LUMLUM-791283 format. One record per residue: residue number from 1; residue in one letter; x, y, z of N, C-alpha, C in turn. Coordinates in nm, 2 decimals. Layout:
REM LUMLUM-791283
k;r;n_c1;n_c2;n_c3;ca_c1;ca_c2;ca_c3;c_c1;c_c2;c_c3
NUM;A;X;Y;Z;X;Y;Z;X;Y;Z
...
END
This chain:
REM LUMLUM-791283
k;r;n_c1;n_c2;n_c3;ca_c1;ca_c2;ca_c3;c_c1;c_c2;c_c3
1;M;-16.77;29.54;5.09;-16.82;29.41;5.14;-16.92;29.34;5.05
2;A;-16.93;29.39;4.93;-17.03;29.33;4.84;-16.99;29.19;4.82
3;G;-17.09;29.10;4.82;-17.07;28.96;4.80;-17.03;28.89;4.92
4;T;-17.02;28.96;5.04;-16.98;28.89;5.16;-17.10;28.81;5.21
5;P;-17.08;28.69;5.25;-17.20;28.61;5.30;-17.25;28.68;5.43
6;T;-17.38;28.67;5.45;-17.45;28.72;5.57;-17.42;28.62;5.68
7;T;-17.45;28.66;5.80;-17.44;28.58;5.92;-17.52;28.45;5.90
8;V;-17.65;28.47;5.86;-17.74;28.35;5.84;-17.68;28.26;5.73
9;T;-17.62;28.31;5.62;-17.56;28.23;5.52;-17.44;28.15;5.58
10;R;-17.36;28.21;5.66;-17.25;28.14;5.72;-17.30;28.03;5.81
11;I;-17.40;28.05;5.89;-17.46;27.95;5.98;-17.52;27.84;5.89
12;Y;-17.59;27.87;5.79;-17.65;27.78;5.69;-17.54;27.69;5.63
13;N;-17.44;27.75;5.58;-17.33;27.68;5.52;-17.26;27.59;5.62
14;R;-17.24;27.63;5.74;-17.18;27.54;5.84;-17.27;27.42;5.87
15;L;-17.40;27.44;5.88;-17.49;27.33;5.91;-17.50;27.23;5.79
16;T;-17.51;27.29;5.67;-17.52;27.20;5.55;-17.40;27.12;5.52
17;G;-17.28;27.16;5.58;-17.16;27.09;5.56;-17.14;26.98;5.65
18;D;-17.24;26.95;5.74;-17.23;26.85;5.84;-17.31;26.73;5.80
19;N;-17.24;26.63;5.75;-17.31;26.51;5.70;-17.39;26.44;5.80
20;S;-17.35;26.43;5.93;-17.42;26.37;6.03;-17.56;26.44;6.06
21;L;-17.55;26.57;6.05;-17.68;26.65;6.06;-17.77;26.62;5.95
22;L;-17.72;26.62;5.83;-17.80;26.60;5.71;-17.87;26.46;5.71
23;T;-17.80;26.36;5.78;-17.86;26.23;5.79;-17.98;26.23;5.88
24;V;-17.97;26.31;5.99;-18.08;26.32;6.09;-18.20;26.41;6.03
25;L;-18.16;26.50;5.93;-18.26;26.59;5.87;-18.27;26.56;5.72
26;P;-18.33;26.45;5.68;-18.34;26.41;5.54;-18.42;26.51;5.46
27;G;-18.50;26.60;5.53;-18.58;26.70;5.46;-18.50;26.82;5.43
28;G;-18.37;26.82;5.47;-18.28;26.93;5.44;-18.27;27.04;5.54
29;I;-18.19;27.14;5.51;-18.17;27.26;5.59;-18.19;27.37;5.49
30;W;-18.28;27.46;5.53;-18.33;27.57;5.44;-18.30;27.70;5.50
31;D;-18.30;27.80;5.41;-18.28;27.94;5.45;-18.41;28.02;5.42
32;R;-18.52;27.95;5.41;-18.65;28.01;5.39;-18.76;27.91;5.45
33;A;-18.88;27.96;5.46;-18.99;27.88;5.52;-19.01;27.76;5.43
34;I;-19.05;27.65;5.50;-19.08;27.53;5.44;-19.23;27.53;5.40
35;K;-19.26;27.50;5.27;-19.39;27.48;5.22;-19.40;27.39;5.11
36;R;-19.52;27.32;5.10;-19.53;27.21;5.00;-19.54;27.26;4.86
37;E;-19.60;27.37;4.83;-19.63;27.42;4.69;-19.62;27.57;4.68
38;G;-19.63;27.61;4.56;-19.63;27.76;4.53;-19.49;27.81;4.51
39;V;-19.48;27.94;4.50;-19.35;28.01;4.48;-19.27;27.99;4.61
40;G;-19.15;27.95;4.59;-19.06;27.93;4.71;-19.08;27.79;4.77
41;A;-19.15;27.70;4.70;-19.18;27.57;4.76;-19.05;27.50;4.79
42;T;-19.05;27.41;4.89;-18.94;27.33;4.93;-18.97;27.18;4.92
43;P;-18.99;27.13;4.80;-19.04;26.99;4.79;-18.95;26.89;4.85
44;G;-18.82;26.92;4.87;-18.73;26.82;4.93;-18.75;26.80;5.08
45;A;-18.84;26.89;5.14;-18.87;26.88;5.28;-18.98;26.78;5.30
46;F;-19.03;26.72;5.20;-19.15;26.63;5.21;-19.12;26.50;5.14
47;D;-19.18;26.39;5.19;-19.17;26.26;5.13;-19.26;26.25;5.01
48;Q;-19.26;26.13;4.94;-19.34;26.12;4.81;-19.49;26.13;4.84
49;Y;-19.53;26.12;4.97;-19.68;26.13;5.00;-19.72;26.27;5.05
50;G;-19.62;26.36;5.05;-19.64;26.50;5.10;-19.63;26.51;5.25
51;D;-19.58;26.41;5.31;-19.57;26.42;5.46;-19.43;26.49;5.49
52;P;-19.43;26.57;5.60;-19.30;26.64;5.63;-19.19;26.54;5.67
53;L;-19.07;26.57;5.62;-18.95;26.50;5.67;-18.89;26.59;5.77
54;P;-18.81;26.53;5.86;-18.73;26.61;5.95;-18.64;26.71;5.88
55;A;-18.66;26.84;5.91;-18.59;26.94;5.84;-18.56;27.06;5.93
56;A;-18.48;27.16;5.89;-18.45;27.28;5.97;-18.46;27.40;5.88
57;V;-18.48;27.51;5.94;-18.48;27.64;5.87;-18.40;27.74;5.95
58;V;-18.31;27.80;5.89;-18.23;27.91;5.95;-18.29;28.04;5.91
59;M;-18.33;28.12;6.01;-18.40;28.24;5.99;-18.32;28.36;6.05
60;D;-18.32;28.47;5.98;-18.25;28.59;6.02;-18.32;28.64;6.14
61;G;-18.24;28.71;6.23;-18.30;28.78;6.34;-18.27;28.93;6.34
62;T;-18.30;28.99;6.45;-18.26;29.14;6.45;-18.12;29.16;6.48
63;D;-18.06;29.27;6.43;-17.93;29.31;6.45;-17.94;29.44;6.53
64;E;-17.86;29.45;6.63;-17.86;29.58;6.71;-17.72;29.61;6.76
65;Q;-17.68;29.73;6.78;-17.56;29.77;6.84;-17.55;29.72;6.98
66;T;-17.44;29.67;7.03;-17.43;29.63;7.17;-17.41;29.76;7.25
67;A;-17.47;29.76;7.37;-17.46;29.87;7.46;-17.32;29.88;7.53
68;F;-17.25;29.77;7.54;-17.13;29.77;7.62;-17.01;29.73;7.54
69;G;-17.02;29.71;7.41;-16.91;29.67;7.33;-16.84;29.79;7.27
70;P;-16.73;29.77;7.19;-16.67;29.88;7.13;-16.75;29.94;7.02
71;D;-16.71;30.06;6.97;-16.78;30.12;6.86;-16.80;30.02;6.74
72;A;-16.91;30.02;6.68;-16.94;29.93;6.57;-16.97;29.79;6.61
73;S;-16.98;29.75;6.74;-17.01;29.61;6.77;-17.16;29.59;6.76
74;F;-17.19;29.47;6.73;-17.33;29.43;6.71;-17.36;29.30;6.77
75;Q;-17.49;29.27;6.79;-17.54;29.14;6.83;-17.65;29.11;6.73
76;S;-17.66;28.99;6.68;-17.76;28.94;6.60;-17.83;28.82;6.66
77;F;-17.96;28.80;6.64;-18.03;28.70;6.71;-18.11;28.61;6.61
78;P;-18.04;28.53;6.53;-18.10;28.44;6.44;-18.17;28.32;6.51
79;W;-18.27;28.26;6.44;-18.34;28.14;6.49;-18.31;28.02;6.40
80;I;-18.31;27.91;6.46;-18.31;27.78;6.38;-18.44;27.71;6.42
81;Y;-18.53;27.68;6.33;-18.65;27.60;6.36;-18.63;27.46;6.31
82;L;-18.67;27.37;6.39;-18.66;27.22;6.35;-18.80;27.17;6.34
83;Y;-18.82;27.09;6.23;-18.95;27.03;6.20;-18.94;26.88;6.19
84;A;-19.05;26.81;6.22;-19.05;26.66;6.20;-19.20;26.62;6.21
85;Q;-19.22;26.49;6.18;-19.35;26.44;6.19;-19.39;26.42;6.33
86;P;-19.52;26.43;6.36;-19.57;26.42;6.50;-19.58;26.28;6.56
87;H;-19.46;26.23;6.59;-19.46;26.10;6.66;-19.32;26.09;6.73
88;A;-19.30;25.98;6.80;-19.18;25.97;6.89;-19.05;25.98;6.80
89;N;-19.05;25.92;6.68;-18.93;25.93;6.60;-18.91;26.08;6.55
90;G;-19.01;26.15;6.53;-19.00;26.29;6.50;-18.94;26.37;6.62
91;K;-18.99;26.34;6.74;-18.93;26.41;6.86;-18.78;26.37;6.87
92;A;-18.75;26.25;6.85;-18.61;26.21;6.86;-18.52;26.27;6.75
93;A;-18.58;26.29;6.63;-18.50;26.36;6.53;-18.47;26.50;6.57
94;I;-18.57;26.57;6.62;-18.55;26.71;6.66;-18.45;26.72;6.77
95;A;-18.46;26.63;6.87;-18.36;26.63;6.98;-18.22;26.60;6.94
96;T;-18.20;26.50;6.85;-18.07;26.47;6.80;-18.02;26.59;6.71
97;A;-18.10;26.64;6.63;-18.05;26.76;6.54;-18.01;26.87;6.63
98;W;-18.09;26.90;6.74;-18.06;27.01;6.83;-17.92;26.99;6.89
99;D;-17.90;26.87;6.94;-17.77;26.84;7.00;-17.65;26.86;6.90
100;L;-17.67;26.81;6.78;-17.56;26.82;6.68;-17.54;26.97;6.64
101;M;-17.65;27.05;6.63;-17.64;27.19;6.60;-17.57;27.26;6.71
102;F;-17.60;27.23;6.84;-17.54;27.29;6.95;-17.39;27.27;6.95
103;S;-17.35;27.14;6.92;-17.21;27.11;6.92;-17.14;27.18;6.81
104;S;-17.20;27.21;6.70;-17.14;27.27;6.58;-17.14;27.42;6.59
105;L;-17.24;27.48;6.66;-17.25;27.63;6.66;-17.21;27.70;6.79
106;H;-17.23;27.64;6.90;-17.20;27.71;7.03;-17.05;27.74;7.04
107;K;-17.03;27.87;7.06;-16.89;27.92;7.07;-16.81;27.91;6.94
108;W;-16.88;27.89;6.83;-16.81;27.89;6.70;-16.78;28.04;6.66
109;R;-16.66;28.05;6.61;-16.61;28.18;6.56;-16.59;28.18;6.41
110;F;-16.62;28.29;6.34;-16.59;28.29;6.20;-16.54;28.43;6.16
111;A;-16.47;28.44;6.05;-16.42;28.57;6.00;-16.53;28.63;5.92
112;T;-16.54;28.76;5.94;-16.63;28.84;5.86;-16.56;28.90;5.74
113;G;-16.64;28.96;5.65;-16.59;29.02;5.53;-16.52;29.15;5.55
114;N;-16.52;29.20;5.68;-16.47;29.34;5.70;-16.34;29.33;5.78
115;G;-16.28;29.21;5.79;-16.15;29.20;5.86;-16.17;29.18;6.01
116;T;-16.29;29.15;6.06;-16.31;29.12;6.20;-16.36;28.98;6.21
117;D;-16.40;28.94;6.34;-16.46;28.81;6.35;-16.59;28.82;6.43
118;A;-16.66;28.71;6.44;-16.79;28.71;6.51;-16.79;28.57;6.58
119;E;-16.87;28.57;6.69;-16.88;28.45;6.77;-17.03;28.42;6.79
120;V;-17.06;28.29;6.78;-17.20;28.24;6.79;-17.22;28.18;6.93
121;H;-17.33;28.20;6.99;-17.37;28.13;7.12;-17.51;28.09;7.10
122;V;-17.54;27.97;7.15;-17.68;27.92;7.16;-17.73;27.98;7.29
123;I;-17.84;28.06;7.28;-17.89;28.13;7.40;-18.03;28.08;7.44
124;G;-18.09;28.00;7.36;-18.23;27.96;7.39;-18.27;27.83;7.32
125;R;-18.36;27.76;7.38;-18.42;27.64;7.32;-18.57;27.65;7.31
126;L;-18.63;27.63;7.20;-18.77;27.62;7.18;-18.81;27.48;7.20
127;G;-18.88;27.45;7.30;-18.92;27.31;7.33;-19.00;27.25;7.22
128;V;-19.00;27.12;7.20;-19.08;27.05;7.10;-19.23;27.06;7.12
129;M;-19.30;27.11;7.02;-19.45;27.12;7.03;-19.51;27.10;6.90
130;D;-19.64;27.09;6.90;-19.72;27.08;6.77;-19.70;27.22;6.70
131;D;-19.67;27.21;6.57;-19.65;27.33;6.49;-19.78;27.40;6.48
132;P;-19.79;27.53;6.53;-19.92;27.60;6.52;-19.96;27.64;6.38
133;D;-19.87;27.63;6.28;-19.90;27.67;6.14;-19.94;27.55;6.05
134;V;-19.89;27.43;6.09;-19.92;27.31;6.01;-19.96;27.20;6.10
135;D;-20.07;27.13;6.06;-20.13;27.03;6.15;-20.05;26.90;6.17
136;D;-19.97;26.87;6.07;-19.91;26.74;6.07;-19.76;26.74;6.09
137;R;-19.71;26.83;6.18;-19.57;26.83;6.21;-19.54;26.90;6.34
138;L;-19.43;26.86;6.40;-19.38;26.91;6.52;-19.28;27.03;6.49
139;L;-19.26;27.11;6.59;-19.17;27.22;6.58;-19.08;27.23;6.71
140;G;-18.96;27.26;6.69;-18.86;27.29;6.79;-18.77;27.39;6.74
141;G;-18.67;27.42;6.82;-18.57;27.52;6.77;-18.47;27.57;6.87
142;M;-18.39;27.66;6.82;-18.29;27.72;6.90;-18.27;27.87;6.86
143;R;-18.24;27.95;6.96;-18.21;28.09;6.93;-18.06;28.11;6.95
144;L;-18.00;28.19;6.86;-17.86;28.21;6.86;-17.83;28.36;6.89
145;Q;-17.72;28.39;6.94;-17.67;28.52;6.96;-17.53;28.53;6.89
146;V;-17.52;28.61;6.79;-17.40;28.63;6.72;-17.34;28.77;6.75
147;T;-17.22;28.78;6.80;-17.16;28.90;6.84;-17.04;28.93;6.76
148;G;-17.03;29.05;6.71;-16.91;29.09;6.62;-16.91;29.23;6.60
149;L;-16.84;29.27;6.49;-16.82;29.41;6.45;-16.88;29.43;6.32
150;W;-16.96;29.54;6.30;-17.01;29.57;6.17;-16.90;29.62;6.07
151;R;-16.80;29.68;6.13;-16.69;29.73;6.04;-16.56;29.73;6.12
152;N;-16.45;29.72;6.06;-16.32;29.73;6.12;-16.29;29.87;6.16
153;T;-16.27;29.90;6.28;-16.25;30.04;6.33;-16.10;30.07;6.35
154;G;-16.02;29.97;6.30;-15.88;29.99;6.31;-15.81;29.97;6.45
155;G;-15.89;29.93;6.54;-15.84;29.91;6.68;-15.83;29.77;6.71
END
């Protein structure tokens, strides 16, 4: 399975392929934390004045074997965090992006690199709030559940 995209990479690729979503999120969709400067900086997530643009981050979650599935079945719980400036337009951008992501991801199935498939469900919503880590932006998000098989068991 070397070179097989991870679940988070597959979700990231699906979202970045959606032009309507990228219009709502001019700060981009990232697979790492958003920060203004330093190693791993994401300058595209900020305007020319350093203010945050509406953006999203797809973060990996825990993987665990399912208790009631077949042998080698798993569940993964990635998060998608949505960010915007702290005003009504920022709240609207987060709400619109959330709706578009829900439409794109909920009940989406994809083939895995091991000859099996996985299915994504949106299982939670993080309400829009002031970002506790950054003073000048809002935070919202969604939690996903991805269910699939770690390996093809031949059955």
